C-alpha positions as a Python dict, from the first residue, in 0.01 Angstrom:
ca = {
    (1, 'M'): (0, 0, 0),
    (2, 'G'): (127, -144, -290),
    (3, 'F'): (-69, -367, -531),
    (4, 'V'): (-133, -640, -311),
    (5, 'G'): (-206, -432, -26),
    (6, 'Y'): (-460, -225, -230),
    (7, 'L'): (-618, -581, -367),
    (8, 'R'): (-661, -724, -45),
    (9, 'F'): (-826, -345, 47),
    (10, 'F'): (-1075, -371, -245),
    (11, 'W'): (-1146, -734, -139),
    (12, 'R'): (-1210, -624, 240),
    (13, 'Q'): (-1470, -375, 87),
    (14, 'L'): (-1650, -580, -162),
    (15, 'T'): (-1678, -833, 110),
    (16, 'S'): (-1794, -646, 393),
    (17, 'M'): (-2146, -690, 485),
    (18, 'R'): (-2230, -329, 392),
    (19, 'T'): (-2129, -364, 62),
    (20, 'A'): (-2365, -657, 5),
    (21, 'L'): (-2645, -484, 174),
    (22, 'F'): (-2586, -240, -124),
    (23, 'L'): (-2573, -456, -428),
    (24, 'L'): (-2867, -621, -300),
    (25, 'L'): (-3081, -288, -303),
    (26, 'L'): (-2882, -199, -597),
    (27, 'L'): (-2967, -512, -782),
    (28, 'A'): (-3365, -453, -644),
    (29, 'I'): (-3337, -77, -824),
    (30, 'A'): (-3214, -238, -1115),
    (31, 'A'): (-3482, -441, -1154),
    (32, 'V'): (-3712, -174, -1169),
    (33, 'P'): (-3722, -74, -1554),
    (34, 'G'): (-3802, -488, -1616),
    (35, 'S'): (-4127, -379, -1477),
    (36, 'L'): (-4209, -13, -1639),
    (37, 'V'): (-4094, -147, -2010),
    (38, 'P'): (-4190, -464, -2175),
    (39, 'Q'): (-3951, -710, -2188),
    (40, 'R'): (-3864, -933, -2483),
    (41, 'S'): (-3870, -1284, -2220),
    (42, 'S'): (-4242, -1244, -2143),
    (43, 'D'): (-4369, -989, -2379),
    (44, 'P'): (-4238, -953, -2715),
    (45, 'N'): (-4521, -841, -2898),
    (46, 'G'): (-4507, -572, -2645),
    (47, 'V'): (-4185, -434, -2717),
    (48, 'L'): (-4288, -418, -3124),
    (49, 'Q'): (-4581, -223, -3021),
    (50, 'Y'): (-4369, -23, -2764),
    (51, 'F'): (-4109, 94, -3101),
    (52, 'T'): (-4431, 155, -3269),
    (53, 'N'): (-4595, 403, -3030),
    (54, 'N'): (-4199, 529, -2900),
    (55, 'P'): (-4019, 594, -3226),
    (56, 'T'): (-3765, 805, -3063),
    (57, 'L'): (-3737, 648, -2710),
    (58, 'A'): (-3752, 239, -2806),
    (59, 'P'): (-3385, 260, -2975),
    (60, 'V'): (-3237, 439, -2703),
    (61, 'L'): (-3369, 198, -2427),
    (62, 'D'): (-3291, -106, -2668),
    (63, 'S'): (-2936, 24, -2684),
    (64, 'V'): (-2884, -14, -2307),
    (65, 'Q'): (-3082, -317, -2310),
    (66, 'G'): (-3330, -173, -2126),
    (67, 'F'): (-3569, -477, -2348),
    (68, 'D'): (-3389, -722, -2201),
    (69, 'V'): (-3294, -563, -1836),
    (70, 'Y'): (-3278, -937, -1644),
    (71, 'S'): (-3046, -1081, -1911),
    (72, 'S'): (-2856, -737, -1974),
    (73, 'A'): (-2417, -698, -1888),
    (74, 'W'): (-2496, -445, -1625),
    (75, 'F'): (-2767, -654, -1472),
    (76, 'S'): (-2547, -932, -1448),
    (77, 'A'): (-2248, -743, -1334),
    (78, 'I'): (-2417, -641, -994),
    (79, 'Y'): (-2564, -1014, -971),
    (80, 'L'): (-2217, -1110, -1009),
    (81, 'L'): (-2069, -880, -765),
    (82, 'L'): (-2354, -963, -498),
    (83, 'F'): (-2280, -1347, -500),
    (84, 'V'): (-1873, -1294, -469),
    (85, 'S'): (-1946, -1036, -208),
    (86, 'L'): (-2169, -1266, -1),
    (87, 'I'): (-1960, -1555, -51),
    (88, 'G'): (-1682, -1350, 71),
    (89, 'C'): (-1888, -1208, 360),
    (90, 'V'): (-2015, -1513, 477),
    (91, 'V'): (-1744, -1806, 467),
    (92, 'P'): (-1530, -1606, 714),
    (93, 'R'): (-1810, -1579, 937),
    (94, 'T'): (-1874, -1924, 905),
    (95, 'L'): (-1532, -2008, 1029),
    (96, 'H'): (-1530, -1755, 1288),
    (97, 'H'): (-1903, -1897, 1397),
    (98, 'W'): (-1761, -2258, 1414),
    (99, 'R'): (-1447, -2173, 1649),
    (100, 'A'): (-1713, -1979, 1905),
    (101, 'L'): (-1987, -2285, 1888),
    (102, 'R'): (-1623, -2508, 2014),
    (103, 'S'): (-1505, -2264, 2253),
    (104, 'K'): (-1619, -2233, 2651),
    (105, 'P'): (-1798, -1975, 2780),
    (106, 'P'): (-1568, -1688, 2935),
    (107, 'K'): (-1431, -1658, 3249),
    (108, 'T'): (-1652, -1449, 3498),
    (109, 'P'): (-1559, -1103, 3535),
    (110, 'A'): (-1420, -995, 3875),
    (111, 'R'): (-1669, -713, 3923),
    (112, 'L'): (-2039, -819, 3822),
    (113, 'E'): (-2165, -489, 3996),
    (114, 'R'): (-2070, -323, 3643),
    (115, 'L'): (-2288, -550, 3388),
    (116, 'E'): (-2647, -520, 3361),
    (117, 'G'): (-2917, -671, 3545),
    (118, 'F'): (-2740, -674, 3819),
    (119, 'T'): (-2866, -839, 4149),
    (120, 'S'): (-2718, -975, 4448),
    (121, 'V'): (-2872, -1199, 4755),
    (122, 'D'): (-2714, -1256, 5126),
    (123, 'V'): (-2756, -1581, 5247),
    (124, 'A'): (-2665, -1651, 5680),
    (125, 'A'): (-2396, -1843, 5750),
    (126, 'G'): (-2460, -2201, 5733),
    (127, 'D'): (-2804, -2162, 5525),
    (128, 'V'): (-2636, -2295, 5216),
    (129, 'T'): (-2272, -2355, 5115),
    (130, 'A'): (-2140, -2250, 4829),
    (131, 'T'): (-2072, -2527, 4605),
    (132, 'A'): (-2445, -2618, 4660),
    (133, 'A'): (-2535, -2310, 4519),
    (134, 'I'): (-2361, -2260, 4230),
    (135, 'E'): (-2407, -2668, 4135),
    (136, 'S'): (-2801, -2585, 4158),
    (137, 'A'): (-2717, -2225, 3985),
    (138, 'R'): (-2568, -2441, 3670),
    (139, 'G'): (-2878, -2711, 3665),
    (140, 'I'): (-3095, -2368, 3649),
    (141, 'L'): (-2918, -2226, 3348),
    (142, 'K'): (-2834, -2594, 3174),
    (143, 'K'): (-3265, -2628, 3165),
    (144, 'S'): (-3278, -2271, 3000),
    (145, 'G'): (-3078, -2369, 2727),
    (146, 'Y'): (-2763, -2222, 2836),
    (147, 'R'): (-2417, -2390, 2767),
    (148, 'V'): (-2238, -2372, 3133),
    (149, 'R'): (-1867, -2363, 3276),
    (150, 'L'): (-1767, -2390, 3648),
    (151, 'F'): (-1471, -2179, 3764),
    (152, 'G'): (-1320, -2182, 4164),
    (153, 'A'): (-1367, -2561, 4219),
    (154, 'D'): (-985, -2603, 4191),
    (155, 'G'): (-990, -2334, 4479),
    (156, 'G'): (-1072, -1904, 4478),
    (157, 'Q'): (-1458, -1804, 4433),
    (158, 'L'): (-1673, -2023, 4284),
    (159, 'S'): (-1876, -1939, 3987),
    (160, 'V'): (-2072, -2011, 3690),
    (161, 'S'): (-2033, -1883, 3367),
    (162, 'A'): (-2274, -1913, 3104),
    (163, 'E'): (-2422, -1778, 2748),
    (164, 'R'): (-2680, -1911, 2480),
    (165, 'G'): (-2813, -1726, 2177),
    (166, 'Y'): (-2545, -1865, 1917),
    (167, 'L'): (-2871, -1998, 1699),
    (168, 'R'): (-2901, -1602, 1633),
    (169, 'E'): (-2568, -1634, 1436),
    (170, 'T'): (-2692, -1954, 1302),
    (171, 'G'): (-2966, -1837, 1117),
    (172, 'N'): (-2792, -1546, 1036),
    (173, 'L'): (-2561, -1780, 822),
    (174, 'V'): (-2843, -1931, 703),
    (175, 'F'): (-3004, -1642, 586),
    (176, 'H'): (-2682, -1522, 392),
    (177, 'F'): (-2604, -1898, 259),
    (178, 'S'): (-2992, -1939, 133),
    (179, 'L'): (-2954, -1583, -50),
    (180, 'I'): (-2636, -1716, -240),
    (181, 'G'): (-2858, -2040, -318),
    (182, 'V'): (-3125, -1853, -441),
    (183, 'L'): (-2907, -1656, -673),
    (184, 'I'): (-2761, -1989, -789),
    (185, 'S'): (-3119, -2162, -830),
    (186, 'V'): (-3191, -1832, -1044),
    (187, 'G'): (-2882, -1846, -1242),
    (188, 'I'): (-2918, -2219, -1317),
    (189, 'G'): (-3292, -2206, -1408),
    (190, 'G'): (-3243, -1917, -1616),
    (191, 'G'): (-2933, -2095, -1774),
    (192, 'F'): (-3115, -2404, -1853),
    (193, 'G'): (-3507, -2326, -1895),
    (194, 'Y'): (-3691, -2132, -2139),
    (195, 'S'): (-3962, -1917, -2222),
    (196, 'G'): (-4163, -1897, -2525),
    (197, 'Q'): (-4512, -1710, -2677),
    (198, 'K'): (-4809, -1877, -2873),
    (199, 'V'): (-5126, -1739, -2952),
    (200, 'I'): (-5371, -2017, -2992),
    (201, 'V'): (-5730, -1922, -3122),
    (202, 'E'): (-6062, -2122, -3025),
    (203, 'G'): (-6034, -2435, -3165),
    (204, 'D'): (-5649, -2439, -3252),
    (205, 'S'): (-5410, -2650, -3070),
    (206, 'F'): (-5060, -2609, -2959),
    (207, 'A'): (-4767, -2884, -2980),
    (208, 'N'): (-4472, -2849, -2775),
    (209, 'V'): (-4207, -2841, -3034),
    (210, 'L'): (-3938, -2494, -3139),
    (211, 'L'): (-4131, -2445, -3473),
    (212, 'S'): (-4490, -2409, -3306),
    (213, 'Y'): (-4394, -2110, -3076),
    (214, 'E'): (-4402, -1719, -3209),
    (215, 'S'): (-4147, -1623, -3024),
    (216, 'F'): (-3849, -1884, -2804),
    (217, 'L'): (-3586, -1759, -2538),
    (218, 'P'): (-3376, -2031, -2429),
    (219, 'G'): (-3134, -2043, -2165),
    (220, 'R'): (-2775, -2007, -2221),
    (221, 'F'): (-2725, -2414, -2181),
    (222, 'F'): (-3078, -2524, -2325),
    (223, 'D'): (-3086, -2827, -2518),
    (224, 'E'): (-3449, -2908, -2731),
    (225, 'S'): (-3460, -3232, -2570),
    (226, 'V'): (-3591, -3121, -2268),
    (227, 'L'): (-3931, -3037, -2444),
    (228, 'Q'): (-4174, -3270, -2323),
    (229, 'P'): (-4431, -3409, -2539),
    (230, 'Y'): (-4771, -3257, -2522),
    (231, 'R'): (-5028, -3088, -2693),
    (232, 'L'): (-5263, -2813, -2580),
    (233, 'S'): (-5602, -2741, -2753),
    (234, 'L'): (-5780, -2418, -2668),
    (235, 'D'): (-6157, -2570, -2649),
    (236, 'K'): (-6309, -2165, -2512),
    (237, 'F'): (-6214, -1827, -2379),
    (238, 'T'): (-6429, -1682, -2191),
    (239, 'P'): (-6432, -1343, -2065),
    (240, 'T'): (-6664, -1156, -1776),
    (241, 'Y'): (-6678, -783, -1826),
    (242, 'E'): (-6882, -568, -1544),
    (243, 'Q'): (-7249, -454, -1702),
    (244, 'D'): (-7368, -338, -1371),
    (245, 'N'): (-7189, -27, -1259),
    (246, 'P'): (-7204, 267, -1527),
    (247, 'A'): (-6865, 373, -1349),
    (248, 'A'): (-6704, 123, -1449),
    (249, 'M'): (-6876, -71, -1727),
    (250, 'G'): (-6662, -265, -1947),
    (251, 'Q'): (-6401, -292, -1721),
    (252, 'P'): (-6274, -707, -1691),
    (253, 'I'): (-6342, -861, -1407),
    (254, 'D'): (-6233, -1261, -1509),
    (255, 'Y'): (-6080, -1393, -1781),
    (256, 'E'): (-6117, -1826, -1799),
    (257, 'A'): (-5924, -2036, -2104),
    (258, 'D'): (-6089, -2362, -2106),
    (259, 'V'): (-5810, -2589, -2275),
    (260, 'T'): (-5722, -2987, -2296),
    (261, 'T'): (-5400, -3097, -2252),
    (262, 'Y'): (-5254, -3457, -2417),
    (263, 'E'): (-4931, -3540, -2296),
    (264, 'N'): (-4692, -3806, -2428),
    (265, 'G'): (-4889, -3877, -2730),
    (266, 'S'): (-5171, -4035, -2522),
    (267, 'D'): (-5509, -3964, -2737),
    (268, 'V'): (-5699, -3901, -2447),
    (269, 'G'): (-5753, -3539, -2295),
    (270, 'T'): (-5720, -3397, -1938),
    (271, 'P'): (-5952, -3119, -1939),
    (272, 'A'): (-5842, -2788, -1728),
    (273, 'V'): (-5878, -2433, -1681),
    (274, 'I'): (-5594, -2127, -1718),
    (275, 'K'): (-5675, -1778, -1561),
    (276, 'V'): (-5464, -1508, -1453),
    (277, 'N'): (-5265, -1557, -1173),
    (278, 'D'): (-5340, -1953, -1177),
    (279, 'P'): (-5102, -2098, -1434),
    (280, 'L'): (-5162, -2445, -1583),
    (281, 'R'): (-4836, -2674, -1489),
    (282, 'V'): (-4848, -2944, -1790),
    (283, 'A'): (-4515, -3163, -1831),
    (284, 'G'): (-4259, -3007, -1630),
    (285, 'S'): (-4403, -2634, -1716),
    (286, 'D'): (-4585, -2367, -1633),
    (287, 'V'): (-4864, -2225, -1878),
    (288, 'Y'): (-4955, -1852, -1789),
    (289, 'L'): (-5229, -1671, -1914),
    (290, 'L'): (-5084, -1332, -2061),
    (291, 'G'): (-5324, -1148, -2314),
    (292, 'N'): (-5661, -1207, -2540),
    (293, 'G'): (-5819, -1053, -2805),
    (294, 'Y'): (-6024, -1107, -3124),
    (295, 'A'): (-5914, -1331, -3405),
    (296, 'P'): (-6169, -1281, -3709),
    (297, 'V'): (-6173, -1549, -3974),
    (298, 'I'): (-6108, -1379, -4310),
    (299, 'T'): (-6152, -1539, -4640),
    (300, 'V'): (-5985, -1437, -4945),
    (301, 'R'): (-6040, -1482, -5331),
    (302, 'D'): (-5768, -1347, -5601),
    (303, 'G'): (-5884, -1192, -5930),
    (304, 'Q'): (-5918, -1544, -6076),
    (305, 'G'): (-6152, -1651, -5807),
    (306, 'N'): (-5930, -1891, -5602),
    (307, 'V'): (-5889, -1930, -5230),
    (308, 'A'): (-5572, -1735, -5177),
    (309, 'F'): (-5624, -1680, -4800),
    (310, 'S'): (-5881, -1821, -4476),
    (311, 'D'): (-5755, -1826, -4154),
    (312, 'A'): (-5858, -1653, -3829),
    (313, 'V'): (-5623, -1314, -3812),
    (314, 'A'): (-5515, -1247, -3433),
    (315, 'F'): (-5571, -852, -3404),
    (316, 'L'): (-5395, -672, -3149),
    (317, 'P'): (-5604, -451, -2883),
    (318, 'Q'): (-5517, -88, -2958),
    (319, 'D'): (-5769, 41, -2587),
    (320, 'A'): (-5957, -122, -2300),
    (321, 'N'): (-6277, -166, -2542),
    (322, 'L'): (-6049, -383, -2737),
    (323, 'M'): (-6044, -164, -3079),
    (324, 'S'): (-5817, -397, -3263),
    (325, 'L'): (-5519, -383, -3533),
    (326, 'G'): (-5432, -662, -3755),
    (327, 'V'): (-5247, -723, -4115),
    (328, 'I'): (-5358, -989, -4357),
    (329, 'K'): (-5100, -1069, -4607),
    (330, 'V'): (-5192, -1286, -4946),
    (331, 'P'): (-4862, -1357, -5125),
    (332, 'D'): (-5029, -1621, -5323),
    (333, 'A'): (-5305, -1388, -5470),
    (334, 'L'): (-5320, -1350, -5846),
    (335, 'P'): (-5271, -1144, -6062),
    (336, 'E'): (-5093, -931, -5781),
    (337, 'Q'): (-5002, -1016, -5440),
    (338, 'I'): (-5254, -860, -5142),
    (339, 'G'): (-5202, -661, -4800),
    (340, 'M'): (-5437, -547, -4585),
    (341, 'I'): (-5437, -352, -4256),
    (342, 'G'): (-5728, -401, -4060),
    (343, 'F'): (-5919, -207, -3739),
    (344, 'F'): (-6187, -459, -3569),
    (345, 'Y'): (-6423, -297, -3336),
    (346, 'P'): (-6610, -540, -3125),
    (347, 'S'): (-6883, -321, -3077),
    (348, 'L'): (-6890, -13, -3341),
    (349, 'A'): (-7011, 344, -3251),
    (350, 'E'): (-6890, 690, -3366),
    (351, 'S'): (-6718, 917, -3168),
    (352, 'A'): (-6808, 1289, -3106),
    (353, 'D'): (-6576, 1421, -3389),
    (354, 'G'): (-6700, 1132, -3649),
    (355, 'Q'): (-6413, 863, -3534),
    (356, 'L'): (-6523, 518, -3533),
    (357, 'V'): (-6470, 368, -3200),
    (358, 'S'): (-6543, 68, -2991),
    (359, 'N'): (-6787, 138, -2689),
    (360, 'F'): (-6768, -189, -2537),
    (361, 'P'): (-6513, -503, -2520),
    (362, 'D'): (-6823, -762, -2614),
    (363, 'L'): (-6927, -875, -2914),
    (364, 'I'): (-7239, -621, -2943),
    (365, 'N'): (-7156, -467, -3321),
    (366, 'P'): (-6867, -656, -3456),
    (367, 'T'): (-6738, -445, -3767),
    (368, 'L'): (-6382, -477, -3960),
    (369, 'S'): (-6258, -218, -4144),
    (370, 'L'): (-6043, -271, -4419),
    (371, 'R'): (-5739, -47, -4592),
    (372, 'V'): (-5656, -263, -4951),
    (373, 'F'): (-5314, -257, -5103),
    (374, 'T'): (-5170, -431, -5369),
    (375, 'G'): (-4801, -516, -5518),
    (376, 'D'): (-4481, -656, -5361),
    (377, 'L'): (-4535, -771, -4979),
    (378, 'G'): (-4157, -809, -4958),
    (379, 'L'): (-4159, -1191, -4867),
    (380, 'D'): (-4014, -1374, -5121),
    (381, 'A'): (-3631, -1139, -5067),
    (382, 'G'): (-3567, -1401, -4747),
    (383, 'I'): (-3574, -1093, -4473),
    (384, 'P'): (-3783, -1211, -4182),
    (385, 'R'): (-4106, -988, -4124),
    (386, 'S'): (-4375, -927, -3839),
    (387, 'V'): (-4678, -1057, -3905),
    (388, 'Y'): (-4844, -766, -3729),
    (389, 'S'): (-4680, -516, -3949),
    (390, 'L'): (-4710, -433, -4335),
    (391, 'A'): (-4448, -273, -4554),
    (392, 'T'): (-4627, -60, -4754),
    (393, 'D'): (-4327, 91, -4971),
    (394, 'N'): (-4375, -130, -5234),
    (395, 'M'): (-4740, -136, -5289),
    (396, 'T'): (-5024, 68, -5397),
    (397, 'E'): (-5352, 140, -5165),
    (398, 'V'): (-5640, 59, -5369),
    (399, 'A'): (-5882, 102, -5079),
    (400, 'G'): (-5821, 334, -4750),
    (401, 'R'): (-5699, 679, -4682),
    (402, 'T'): (-5500, 768, -4999),
    (403, 'A'): (-5724, 574, -5262),
    (404, 'N'): (-6008, 655, -5457),
    (405, 'T'): (-6226, 359, -5247),
    (406, 'P'): (-6300, 430, -4918),
    (407, 'A'): (-6210, 153, -4661),
    (408, 'I'): (-6405, -164, -4703),
    (409, 'E'): (-6618, -214, -4406),
    (410, 'L'): (-6762, -541, -4334),
    (411, 'V'): (-6956, -718, -4038),
    (412, 'P'): (-6970, -1124, -3976),
    (413, 'G'): (-7105, -1313, -4281),
    (414, 'Q'): (-7055, -1060, -4520),
    (415, 'T'): (-6858, -1069, -4853),
    (416, 'V'): (-6742, -762, -5061),
    (417, 'D'): (-6529, -737, -5389),
    (418, 'L'): (-6210, -589, -5422),
    (419, 'P'): (-6140, -260, -5622),
    (420, 'G'): (-5985, -326, -5956),
    (421, 'G'): (-6117, -653, -5997),
    (422, 'I'): (-5836, -817, -5806),
    (423, 'G'): (-6093, -1072, -5592),
    (424, 'T'): (-6330, -1093, -5344),
    (425, 'V'): (-6291, -1069, -4901),
    (426, 'T'): (-6529, -1197, -4696),
    (427, 'F'): (-6548, -1195, -4324),
    (428, 'E'): (-6685, -1544, -4160),
    (429, 'N'): (-6972, -1595, -3932),
    (430, 'R'): (-6840, -1842, -3710),
    (431, 'S'): (-7167, -1850, -3493),
    (432, 'P'): (-7284, -2229, -3390),
    (433, 'A'): (-7500, -2369, -3599),
    (434, 'G'): (-7884, -2283, -3548),
    (435, 'T'): (-7792, -1932, -3412),
    (436, 'P'): (-7984, -1674, -3533),
    (437, 'A'): (-7862, -1458, -3759),
    (438, 'S'): (-7898, -1126, -3558),
    (439, 'D'): (-7699, -1322, -3251),
    (440, 'L'): (-7310, -1205, -3318),
    (441, 'S'): (-7195, -1307, -2976),
    (442, 'Q'): (-7020, -1592, -3097),
    (443, 'S'): (-6945, -1460, -3445),
    (444, 'V'): (-6571, -1396, -3376),
    (445, 'P'): (-6350, -1646, -3238),
    (446, 'R'): (-6131, -1509, -2937),
    (447, 'F'): (-5771, -1568, -2922),
    (448, 'A'): (-5556, -1630, -2597),
    (449, 'S'): (-5189, -1528, -2593),
    (450, 'L'): (-4979, -1793, -2371),
    (451, 'D'): (-4630, -1774, -2176),
    (452, 'I'): (-4475, -2092, -2146),
    (453, 'H'): (-4223, -2112, -1905),
    (454, 'R'): (-3984, -2392, -1781),
    (455, 'D'): (-3750, -2335, -1474),
    (456, 'P'): (-3598, -2653, -1358),
    (457, 'S'): (-3478, -2478, -1043),
    (458, 'Q'): (-3771, -2299, -923),
    (459, 'G'): (-3864, -2564, -611),
    (460, 'W'): (-3519, -2532, -525),
    (461, 'V'): (-3555, -2125, -481),
    (462, 'L'): (-3860, -2181, -307),
    (463, 'V'): (-3680, -2428, -42),
    (464, 'F'): (-3399, -2116, 2),
    (465, 'A'): (-3656, -1844, 46),
    (466, 'L'): (-3851, -2071, 296),
    (467, 'L'): (-3511, -2056, 434),
    (468, 'V'): (-3405, -1710, 419),
    (469, 'L'): (-3733, -1612, 572),
    (470, 'A'): (-3646, -1869, 892),
    (471, 'G'): (-3302, -1794, 906),
    (472, 'L'): (-3437, -1419, 942),
    (473, 'M'): (-3713, -1483, 1161),
    (474, 'T'): (-3372, -1672, 1427),
    (475, 'S'): (-3135, -1397, 1369),
    (476, 'L'): (-3411, -1116, 1448),
    (477, 'F'): (-3584, -1293, 1733),
    (478, 'I'): (-3327, -1518, 1941),
    (479, 'P'): (-3071, -1265, 2168),
    (480, 'R'): (-2750, -1339, 2223),
    (481, 'R'): (-2686, -1329, 2578),
    (482, 'R'): (-2414, -1393, 2881),
    (483, 'V'): (-2513, -1467, 3232),
    (484, 'W'): (-2309, -1549, 3573),
    (485, 'V'): (-2398, -1671, 3910),
    (486, 'K'): (-2117, -1589, 4155),
    (487, 'A'): (-2086, -1708, 4525),
    (488, 'V'): (-1867, -1470, 4752),
    (489, 'E'): (-1766, -1609, 5089),
    (490, 'K'): (-1755, -1332, 5353),
    (491, 'E'): (-1481, -1338, 5677),
    (492, 'D'): (-1845, -1403, 5884),
    (493, 'G'): (-1930, -1713, 5684),
    (494, 'S'): (-2241, -1583, 5520),
    (495, 'L'): (-2233, -1566, 5151),
    (496, 'R'): (-2361, -1329, 4917),
    (497, 'L'): (-2477, -1413, 4514),
    (498, 'E'): (-2420, -1238, 4275),
    (499, 'Y'): (-2592, -1234, 3968),
    (500, 'A'): (-2533, -1038, 3631),
    (501, 'G'): (-2571, -1060, 3235),
    (502, 'L'): (-2428, -895, 2952),
    (503, 'A'): (-2596, -883, 2593),
    (504, 'R'): (-2445, -939, 2249),
    (505, 'G'): (-2611, -634, 2071),
    (506, 'E'): (-2980, -510, 2203),
    (507, 'D'): (-3148, -758, 2437),
    (508, 'P'): (-3431, -533, 2600),
    (509, 'V'): (-3545, -756, 2801),
    (510, 'L'): (-3164, -901, 2959),
    (511, 'E'): (-3220, -730, 3306),
    (512, 'K'): (-3559, -889, 3337),
    (513, 'A'): (-3426, -1251, 3263),
    (514, 'V'): (-3114, -1201, 3518),
    (515, 'H'): (-3386, -1159, 3774),
    (516, 'E'): (-3570, -1450, 3687),
    (517, 'I'): (-3270, -1675, 3719),
    (518, 'A'): (-3235, -1521, 4047),
    (519, 'E'): (-3569, -1551, 4144),
    (520, 'R'): (-3549, -1912, 4029),
    (521, 'H'): (-3202, -1962, 4204),
    (522, 'S'): (-3341, -1813, 4514),
    (523, 'Q'): (-3670, -2053, 4528),
    (524, 'Q'): (-3480, -2359, 4449),
    (525, 'L'): (-3222, -2263, 4759),
    (526, 'G'): (-3515, -2148, 4977),
    (527, 'L'): (-3402, -1825, 4994),
    (528, 'K'): (-3637, -1477, 4990),
    (529, 'L'): (-3495, -1254, 4704),
    (530, 'L'): (-3530, -914, 4827),
    (531, 'P'): (-3658, -626, 4580),
}
């Protein structure tokens, strides 16, 4: 075929409707891995945990962009090919449809008896003229939404040709153009939008600036100026757990984050509630509730009695009962830096094999267990390190598994001396004033993991999605058909009226439609249609 011939061949294959449907299916299949493994765009902490739990598989998935599916090279290639295929398929069809809309109904076939729904009526001589019969038929067809065209007015057999259903193809084109609109809108939204994650402890606030985010994934064309000024405070986080059904004891029923937002530097806040699948809309961004857990407040004093660390530390849940893992780094402690790996148990219990576990996700018997290390935390080398992991290569364990001193266990309000006189650690009790010492249900604050997402094109995505649905419904339920009515004059002066139709595609009610037209026409002419 030659070089140009092969180019034309591949272009025809790419722009065929079959290829477009195949690429659409392939795009859906390619999106599946994004729901099977955590994605950096929505769950960066989950990606870190996946690397910890799957040290062999995680690097392999990362090498094929398994944690960045929707921005990967292979997903983008399918996306772009689908985009090109749809445009190359739809544009020629649009031109063809435009020419079809401007064309007139086709000439009446010579033998209508060969077509579907053929019906004929014999009219006695003098009852009605051929001209009156065809004019009557034209009026009926026009009222039924058909485009009509008369034949035989200048001699020959009189007939009317009618067609309808071009809206079916219009709906089909609207469907495909809207699908292209969805693709473009998603691309624009991904390019100019952003997604960021923030962990907020009860009582703390978050300001919408880049430095406040735990992780931030901007679009390719993101500009920092689009960050709208607002502040969000987490007033209270309220979980609801199942306590009546023994088979589902401790299962979460509802999560509710009570927040207050302050927009454009205003001192007057607006209270709001964020729930799972019920995001908060603020300053053009959607704030989603992704996760939650406990944030014990820890105070560490060094060997000289100075407060080297005092803050709430977010502990990452490890199971359904919120046994959680956290890391505490104290770089300013003297004489040595201190690091701790802790496990928090909201409701401490002991398993059959003697292991410490949590048997309920709410605060019933909160206990904190700490392994303590001293030495170099590795923070002075200028290398970024995760706040959820502790590098112990250059550190010595002074309390824990490999040390002479067992791991430290604390309950809220308790202070324990660290081994070797290196300081003390306090598990602060944050219960409201006046709470009995035995009531620890509010002693440990909760944290909420929020996903702040901005997509400037999501409104257009909704519009095009609705148009996709409307176009699809139109193309499915509006039939494309042609109908003819012919008046055949016999030698004895009588008249035979013939009716027939032809469907473009499947039309199971075509015969019924032709019969109804013949019946209406006969009634209007005062004739009787024989079965």
